[in-house]
C-alpha positions in Angstrom: 88.9 67.3 119.1 89.9 68.4 115.6 92.6 70.9 114.9 91.3 74.4 114.0 93.2 74.1 110.8 90.8 71.3 109.8 87.9 73.8 109.6 87.0 74.7 106.0 87.2 78.4 106.9 90.9 78.0 107.7 91.6 76.8 104.2 92.1 78.8 101.0 88.9 79.3 98.9 88.6 77.3 95.6 88.6 80.4 93.4 89.8 83.3 95.5 90.6 85.8 92.7 87.3 87.7 92.8 88.2 90.9 90.9 91.2 91.4 88.7 91.4 94.2 86.1 93.1 97.1 84.3 90.8 100.1 84.2 90.8 103.4 82.3 88.3 104.8 84.8 88.7 105.9 88.4 89.2 103.0 90.9 86.8 102.3 93.8 87.9 101.3 97.2 84.4 100.2 98.0 84.3 97.9 95.0 87.6 96.2 95.9 86.7 95.9 99.6 83.3 94.4 98.7 84.9 91.9 96.4 87.1 90.4 99.1 84.3 90.1 101.7 84.1 86.6 103.1 82.5 85.3 106.3 85.5 83.0 107.0 88.0 85.8 106.8 89.2 87.3 110.1 91.6 89.7 108.4 91.4 91.8 105.3 94.4 93.9 104.2 94.0 96.7 101.6 96.7 98.6 99.8 96.1 101.8 97.9 98.7 103.3 95.7 98.2 106.9 94.9 99.9 109.4 92.5 102.3 111.5 94.6 103.5 115.0 93.7 107.2 114.1 93.7 109.6 111.4 92.8 113.4 111.2 93.2 113.6 114.8 94.4 111.7 116.2 91.5 108.2 117.7 91.3 105.8 115.5 89.3 103.6 117.6 86.9 101.8 114.9 85.0 101.8 111.1 85.0 100.4 108.4 82.8 100.2 104.6 82.9 100.2 102.3 80.0 100.3 98.5 79.8 101.0 95.6 77.5 97.9 93.8 76.3 98.9 90.8 78.5 98.9 92.9 81.7 95.5 91.7 83.0 96.4 88.0 82.4 99.7 88.6 84.1 98.0 90.2 87.0 95.7 87.1 87.3 98.8 84.8 87.2 100.4 86.8 90.0 97.2 86.7 92.0 96.9 82.9 91.6 100.5 82.5 92.7 99.8 84.5 95.9 96.6 82.5 96.5 98.6 79.3 96.2 101.1 80.4 98.9 98.6 81.7 101.5 95.2 80.6 102.8 93.4 83.3 100.8 89.7 83.5 101.1 89.3 86.3 98.5 91.6 88.6 96.6 91.2 91.6 94.3 93.6 93.8 92.3 92.8 96.8 90.0 95.3 99.0 88.3 94.5 102.2 86.4 95.9 103.2 83.0 95.7 106.5 81.2 96.5 110.0 82.5 96.2 110.5 86.2 96.5 113.5 88.5 98.2 113.9 91.9 96.1 112.2 94.5 94.4 109.8 92.0 94.3 106.1 92.9 96.7 104.2 90.6 96.4 100.7 92.1 94.2 99.0 94.7 94.7 95.5 96.0 93.0 93.6 98.8 93.3 90.2 100.4 91.2 88.5 103.0 92.4 85.5 104.9 91.4 83.6 108.1 93.9 85.7 110.2 95.3 89.2 110.0 99.0 88.2 109.7 98.3 86.1 106.6 96.2 88.9 105.1 99.0 91.4 105.6 101.7 89.1 104.2 99.6 88.1 101.2 98.6 91.7 100.4 102.3 92.8 100.6 103.3 90.0 98.2 100.5 90.7 95.8 101.3 94.4 95.4 105.1 93.7 95.3 104.7 91.0 92.6 102.3 93.2 90.6 104.9 96.0 90.6 107.7 93.7 89.6 106.1 91.3 87.2 103.1 92.9 85.5 103.9 94.9 82.3 102.6 98.3 83.3 104.7 101.4 82.7 104.6 104.8 84.3 105.5 107.9 82.3 106.3 110.8 84.6 106.7 114.3 83.4 108.4 116.7 85.8 107.8 120.4 86.4 111.3 121.1 85.1 110.4 119.7 81.7 112.2 116.4 82.1 110.5 113.0 81.9 111.1 109.4 82.6 109.5 106.0 82.1 109.4 103.6 85.0 108.2 100.0 84.5 107.6 96.6 85.9 109.5 94.5 83.4 
């Protein structure tokens, strides 16, 4: 009897990066979730980053994201690296730029894999690597009039 790991559904897909992008418009959970649908995936992990009303003990009044022109290509590179390390069936990552309000979706990533553990690990690596490696910067303006830039690189 063949090992279950020999089944094609247990392997990574040939081109798992289904949706990668930087958007100036609101992000859609449904779009990201649909993009990672795969009949061989037993687990799908989804992470949603939202704009919160505070940071570092200060009240956030406004927030804006900007990015380097290479950001989408860098996001694709990060996604391909994650897909090479896990049996990813499908993967998606969208990040918003422009002015956002508290509660808006800033980033949505999802990964589907044959099993839930792999999906959780791959999704965690994807969002962490995007935050650390993709040139996207956050400009926060606080209710006390101060401001700060926070960035990936």
